N, C-alpha and C positions, 0 to 999 in steps of 0.2 A: 236374875241371871246375869253371870259376868260377861261384860261386853268384850269383844275382840279389839286389839289395838287397832289404830287407824292403818289403812292398807298402805299409806305412804310411808309408814315407818318413822323412825327417830330422824329428825332433820340433821343435816350436817352442822348447822349453827349451834343446835342444842348439844350435840355430842362434843363439839370443840370446846364448848364452854365447861363441860364436865371432866375433860380429859385433863391428866396430870401433865406436868411439863415433859415427862419422859413420854408419855402416851401420845403427845402432839408431834413428838420429833421421830417417832418410829419410822423406820424405812417399810417399804412393802414387804409382805411375808415370803420366806424362802418355801419354795414348793418343791417336795420331792416324794415321788410315789413309784415303789419298785414295780407294781403292776403296770403302770404307763411305761416305765422305762424297759419292761421286758418285750414292748412292742417294737422296740429300736434295738440297734446294735449300740449297747449303752457302755460307754467308758466314762460316764459322768460322776457316779457317786460310788463311795465305799460301801456298797451293798454287799453282803456275803453271797457266795455261790448258792443259788436256791437248791440245786440237787444235792448238796453236801449237808443241808440243814437236817439234824437227826430226828425227824418227826416221830418215828416209831419208837425209838428209845425214850423220847421224852414223853409220848403217850403211856409207855409202862411205867416211867417215873412218877407220872401224875397218878396212876392207879395206885402205886405203892405210897405215895404222899398222903393220898385220900385215906387209904386203909389205916395207915399208921397214925395219922394226926389231922384228919380231915376237919374237925370241929375248929381247930386253931388255924389251919391253913386258910379257912374262909372268914376268920375274924380280923378285926384290927390287929396290928402288930407292934413290936418295939420300934421305936424311932431309930435306934442304932442299926436295926436289922434283925433278922431271924437268926439266933445263934447257931442253929444247924448249918445254915449257909456260911456264917461268919467263921465257924470252925473248919469246914471244908476249903474255904478260901484261905484261911490262914496256913493249913496244910500245903496247899497248891503253892503259895508265895514262898514258903520256906523251901520246898523242893526245887522250885523252878527259878525264882528270882533271888534266892538267898536272903529273903526279908524275914527277920526275926521279929515278930510283933505279938502283941496280945489282943483279946477282944476290945480292950479299951482303946486301943489304936485304930479301930476300923469303923467306918460308917458306909453302910450299903446304901447306894444310890440308884436312881433311875437312870441307868447307863452313865458313861463318863461324862456326858452333857450336864447332868445335874450336879455332879462333883464340881464341874468348872464353875456353874452359876452359883452354888453355895459358896464357894471360895471368894468369888468376886463380890458376892453379897456381904461376906464377912469383912472383907479388907478394903474394897474400893469404894470411895465416895466420888461423885462428879467432880471432874477436874483433876483427880488424882493421876498419877503417872504409873504406867506398866511397861516393863520391857518385854518384847516378844521377838522370837525369831521371824524373819521376813524372807520369803513368803511364810505363811502358816496356815493352819487350820481354819477355814472360813467361819466356822462356828464361833471360834474364839474372838475373831474380829467383829462379828455381828454382836456378840455379848458386850464387848467393851463399848461399841459405838451406842449400844442401848443404854449403858450405864453413864453415858457422857464422860468417859475416862479419856485420857490422853494416852496414846500409845506411841512408843519409841521403838522402831524396827532395828534388828540386829541382823546383818545379812547371814545367809547359810552358804557355805561352799561344800567341796566334796568330801570335807572331814567333819562336817556339821556346824554347829554354831561358831561364828567368826569371834574369837576371844579378843583380838585387838580391838574390834568395833565395840564389843561389850564393855570392855574396860574403858574405852574412850568416852562412851555414853554415860557410864556410871561416874567417871571424873567430872564430866561436863555437868551433869545433874547436881552433883555434890556442890560443885562450885557455885550453882544457882540457887543453892539452899533447896533443893528437892530431893527427897528420899523416895525412889520408886517403891511401890507397894510390893512388887513381886517380879520374877523373871520367869516367864512362860517358856518351857522348852519341850520339845518332843524328840528325845534323844535317839530313838530306834525307828529307822524306816520313816523318816519324818514326812508327815502330811502337809505339804503336797509333794515335797522334792524327792522323797524316797531315800535320802542320805542318812547316815548314822553318824552321831558325835563320837569322836574317839574316847578311849579311856583317859587319856591325858587331858583332854579338854573337859571331860565331865569333872575331873578332880579340881580343875582350875575354876570352873563355874562355882563349885561349892566354896572355894576360897574367896572368890569375889564376893559371893552372897554374904559370907561371913565378914569380910573387910568392909563392906558398905552398908551392912545392917538391913539386909533386905531378905525376902524369902524366895524359894524356888517352888514352882508348880510344875512338876514333872508329869507330862501326859504319856503314858507308856501302853497305848491301846494295842499296839502291834507286837509286842515283846515276844510272843510264843510263835510268831509266824516268821521265823528266820530260815532261809533256805540254804545258805552258805556262809561262810566266814566265821570269825570268832564271836562267841557268846559274851557280851559286855554286862558288867554289873549295872543295875539301876543307880541313879544318882543318889537316891535315897539310902542306899548302902553305904555310900562313901561320906555321908554327912553325919559326923558324930555329935554334932551340936543340935540337931533336930530342926533345922530351918527349911526342910524340904517336905513338901507334901506329894504324895505318890498317888496317882489316879490310874485306874484300869477299868476294863469292861468285859463282860461275857458276850458282848454283842459280835465280836468277830470270831469267837472260839466256841460259842454254843448256839446262839441264835439272837439277832438284833431285836426281834419281838419280845424277848424276855424282859427287855428294858431292865437290865441289872448290871450295875457297876460298882465301883468301890472307891473309898478314898482312905489312905492310911496316913496318919499324922499323929503328932503328940496329944495325949489324952485331954489336955486342956483346950486344943483347937477342935478336937472331935466333939467335946461337949458343947462348945458354942455353935459349931455347925448343925449339931442336932436340935438345939433351940430354934434355929432359923428354918428347919425342915418341919413342915406342917402337914405332911401328907398322910399321917396316920399309920405309918409304916410303909416302906417301899415294897410294891408288888408282893405282898405277903404270901399269896397263893404261889406265884412263880418262884419265890424264894424257897419254899418247902419242895417244889418240883426240882429245882436246881440242886438243892441239898442232897437229893436222891441220885441225881443224874452225874454229878460232878466226880464223886469218888469212883464210881464205876466206869465211866466212859470218856472223861475229859482227856486224859494222856493219849489214848488211841484215836480219838477224834482230831486232836491236834496234829498228830502224825499224818493222817488222812488229808487234813487241809493243807498241810505243807507240800504234799505231793501235787495236789490240784493247782495251788497258786505258784508253785515253782514252774510248772509246765506252762501256765498261762503267761507268766512273765516272760519266759523263754520264747514262747510264740509271738508275743508282742515286741520283743526286742528284734527278733529276726525280721518281723514285718516292717518295723521302723527303718531298718537298714536297707530294705528293698524299695520303699516307697516315699521316704521324706525327701523333699528338696534339698539340693546342694547347699551346704552352709547350716543346716539344721543339726542341733546337737540334743543329746538327752541323757538323763542319768541311768545308772544300771544298779537298781537297788539290790541288796542282799535279802530283803524280805519285805513283808508288809504288802500294800495293795497298789502303790502308785508309782508311776514314771513321770518326770516332769520334763517337757520338751520346750526347747529354745528356738524359736525360728530366726531367720535372718530379718534385719530391719525391713520395714515394709508390710510385715504380716500383723494383722490385728485379729487375734482369736475371738474377740468379742463380736466382730463382724462376721467371723467365719461361722459361728455356731448356728444362726438361722439356715444358713445354706447346708450346713451339715444335716440338720434336722429335716429339712425338705428331701434329703437323700438317705433318711433313715438311720443317721448316726448321731449320737451325742457325746460331749465331753464337757469338762469344766474349764472355762476360760481363766487364764492365770490372774486377770484382774481381780477376781473375788477373793484372792488369798492375801491382798495387800489392804492396809488401812487407808492409804492415799491412792489417788488415780494413777496407779503404776501397773506394770505387768502385762501390758496389752500383747506382747509378742511371745507370751508363755502360754502354755496349757498344761492341764494335769490330765493323765490318762489313768483310769483304773481298769486293772485286768481281772478284778475278782468276779465280776458280775456276768459280763458277756461269755457266751459258750465258745469253746476252742475253735470251732469251724466258722464262727462270725469274725474272729480277730482280724484276720489278713483283710478281709473284704472292707471292714471298718476303717482300718489303718490305710488301706489304699485310697479310699474316699477323702479321708482327712488330708492326706498328701497332695491329691489333685486339687482341693479347694485351696490349700496353701500355695501351691503352683500358680494358680489363678490369681490370687492376691498379689503375688509376686510380680506377675505379667502386667496387671493393671497399675502398679506403681513404677514400673519400668526398671525393676531390680532383678528380673529373671535372667 
């Protein structure tokens, strides 16, 4: 009879002796659970609106997929991705983003996050340097920290990536004999700031990448969710040399639970990434379902989402104007999920969060969007998940807590 392991479990000393260098340096895990957030007025995460998720349509697409190709939908799949989904994606990218590519340019991934992880795995060794917007998506910050890479922050202003700062850092690094492995940008409705990089700046980012011999990782998770303003071409379409990798996701426009994203890059790069990808084919079953759903429903569903999120953005902007303390500013995004709030000196949003949770509200402190210990007077508000009627109460509570912080520091 096999004996059960000791009740005490693996000792900390034994585990520490077996961990890799990276394993020993890992921070605590990030915890995010939409079910738990649903019990609060949650402005924390970029979760899609639950009521908008196309459950019935996906159920019907599942039945069609199983009837049409069920034995292969339940089998291991091609590393590059199910060709039916790749073809549907290429059609979408051509019509919406103006991206002309072939199957050899596409890798289907487990959401945009896997596309990021694979790219970093391919390019970045411990100690390598990466340029990134600052603030930026906290998942990218965590990924770099996990790799032991050096990050160089480039500020974001109301027009997107600060080009003067980007060029200055590229010149400085070159003078020091350092070639950054890539420039990470979120050009549309940037996470967390909500701002978009102008067309002129996008073109210049491409020029700088060519001039300094580095790559661009363009994270365009929110491209389809524009509510106003001019549609801007992806950086990928402006780069005739092919130094830009373009990633996106179905998480925001179909359902995050599908765990389906993509990376578009030159075939040689896609081949190397596919070698690193050892998952037996990304969500093969879900890919067959998505291939049935996307051609029939995607465009109409995106139109529906734009209406929902435009309304919630407007509700949140109006609430901020009513409830924020004097001296507070915030961005006005033309799309996406996020508003970036800047409080007066004396407010620490990390300290505010426990108070907010006690009162049934959560948000993302700005500190999480920086590689270094900065950003304490900023916070990111997501308007995608909370229901319409919750938004004003939630913003009022955040404003009251911020006023309390200012009173305590004598700045009110």
